[in-house]
Each structure stands twice: as structure tokens, then as C-alpha cells.
N, C-alpha and C positions, 0 to 999 in steps of 0.2 A: 558569501557573495550576495549582493543585492539582486532584486528582480530586475529584469530588463523592462523596457517600456511595454513590450508585448505581455510579459508576465504580470505587470501591474494592471494592465487592461483586462487580462483574463481573470485576475483576482477580483477586480471590481465587478466584472460580469457574473462571476459565481455568486457574489454577495447579492446582486440584484435579482438573480434567478430563484433564490429561495422563496417559497410561497408562505411558509408558516414560521412562527417563532419557535426555535428549538428549545428543548429542555436542557441540552448540554451541547457544547462544542468541544471536539477533541482534535488534537493535532500531534504529529510526531515532534520530536525535539529538534529536527533539522531546521536550520535558519530559513531556507527558502520556503519550506512548508509553512512555518509560522508566519512569514511575510505574506504568503498567499492567503492565509486565514485572517489576516488583520482587517480587511474591509468587512468581512462577515462578523468578526468579533466587535467591531465598531458599530455595525448596524444593530446588533443585539447585545448591547453593552451590559445589560443586567443578567445575561446568561453565564453560568459557570463555564470555565474553560479548563480542561484537563489535558495533560501531556501523557500519551500512552506509547508503548513500544511498537510504533507503526512505521519505523524507519524503512528506507529502501533496503533492498537485498544486496549486500556487498559480498559477492562470491569470489572475486579475485583479490588477492592480497594487495592492499592499497600501496604499500611502499614499493612494490615491484612494478606497478602499472600506472601510478599517478603521473600525469604529465605526458602520457603516451597518446597516440592517435588511436581511434577505434580500429582502424585498419591494422595496426600493430597488435591489437589484442584479439582480433578475430580468431586466430588459430586456438588460443587458449579458451576463448568463449565457446567455440564449437566443441572443443574437447570436453569441457566441463559438462555441457548439456548432452553430448553423445554418450558419455560414460554413464550418466544417470545414476550416480551413486549418491543417495541423499545424505549419507554420513560424511562425505568428503569435505575437507576444509583446506583451502588453498594455502593457508598460512596465517600468521598473526594478523589480526584485524579483519580477517575474512570469516564468514560463517558458513555453515553447511546448509543445504536446502532443508534438512530436517529441523534445523534451528529456526529458519524462516517460518516453517509451518507451525512450530511451537509458539513463536511470537504471535502469529495470526490467531491461534487457538487461545492464547493467554489474553489477547486483546478482546476477543469475542466474549470470553468469560467475564472480564472486567466490565464490559459494556452491559452484559446481562445482569451482573450484580449491582452496578451503580446506576443503571438507567433502564430498569425493566419497564416495558410499555411506554418508553419515552421516545421523543423525536430527537435524534442526535445528528449533527452535521460533523463529519469527520474529514480531516485533511491529512492525506497520506501520500504514498508513492505508488507508481504504476505496478511494479512487480509485487509489492505487498498486497495491493488491491486485487491483482490477478490471482495471487495465491489464495486470498480469501474467497474469491469467486469460484475457483476450482474446488476448494474444500467444501463449499456449500453445494456446488453443482454435482460433485462426484463423491459423496460421503463414504461410499463403500470402497473407494480406491485407497491403496497403500501410498506411503510417501514416495516410493519408487515409481508407482504408476503415475502419480501426479507429476513427478519430475520428468518421466519419459514423455509425457504429453504437454508439458508446460510451454516449451518453446514454440511448438506449432500452434497450440491454442492461443498463445499471446499474439502470434502473427495473424491469426484469423480474427481475433477479437481484441484488437489493441485498445488500450485505455490511454487517451491522449491527455496532454496537459490541460487542466481546467475542465476536464470531463467529469460529469457526475455519474457515479455508479450507485444505484439504489439497492438497498438491502432491507429486509424486514425480519424481525424475530418475533414469532408468535408462539406462545406455549412452549418456550424453550427451543423451538426449531427455527433456524435461520435459513433464509433463501434469498437469492438475488431476484430483483424485479426486472433487471435488464439482462440480456443474454451475453 
């Protein structure tokens, strides 16, 4: 699905807000994320672009819930988060919360290996970025603890469309620069 006029304006705004030339641009494989990245990629045309496993968290089985209203999914959404079982998978095409955290960890390792001490502009999805922020903010927590607190943390610290979340990795230690 193409970006809306608002989405295109947000993408252009993101590209205009970057202050420095990055060493690398990364994006998820999802079409709307790649479209959001396009103005930044065009602005820094000589910068390499990599696709990393930074997709949105699909925790409800798509075939059962595609085409439904959020109001129809709310009971299942609430049950998923209330149960707080990081190994639970809703069905084919869905992933467990533990899998999401694994993708975040894999992405951070790939970034550390491919772009140490580099400036990277990444285009991802809200829940993926939120999971990264929580892993960095609470490194001592288990997957279950992160999941138990994820929904309320997300409500208190939302990541909106077109929002920039800054992170830094120094000496192998990552942290968020925004709360």
C-alpha cells in the first residue's frame, strides 16, 4: 500500500531533519517503511542501504484477523498482553514476543558488526523500536518482564509515525538518547 499524502509529507520531513550524512541507512523490508525511507535515501544517494529484520511485530495470526476492525481485535489483543507469555504464538504467520526480542537483538548485533562507530539512519516500526528501547533501558529484565511492562510502557512513551528515536552504541553498549 502506498503512503498517504500525510505519510509522504512525514517522510519528506524526516529526510529534512537529519543533520549529518550517515554512513549507512537501514530499513525493514515492509513496503511502507521503504517508501518512508525513500526521501532520505534520495538525499544521501551515495550512502549504502541495507534491509534488516526490523519489521513490525505481528502477534495475532494474520489470516484470522486481516480485514477486521481494531474493536473486533481488542479482546484478543488484551488477552495476548495480559497473559504475558513471551513464547506464545497465535498461529501461522504470527510470532512470539520472544521472537521479536530476538530480531531486535539480531539487528543490534548486525549494526554493531557492520557499522561500528558509524552514524546509521534506521527506518522501522513502532513496536520494534519500542522493544529495542525497552531492551536497552532494562537490560536486566527477562523477556517475560519486558512483555509484562511493554503495553503500559508503550502507552506512556508512544513512538509516533515519523518520530525519530535516537540510540547510540559506544564500546559495545547501546542506550537510548530519548526516554
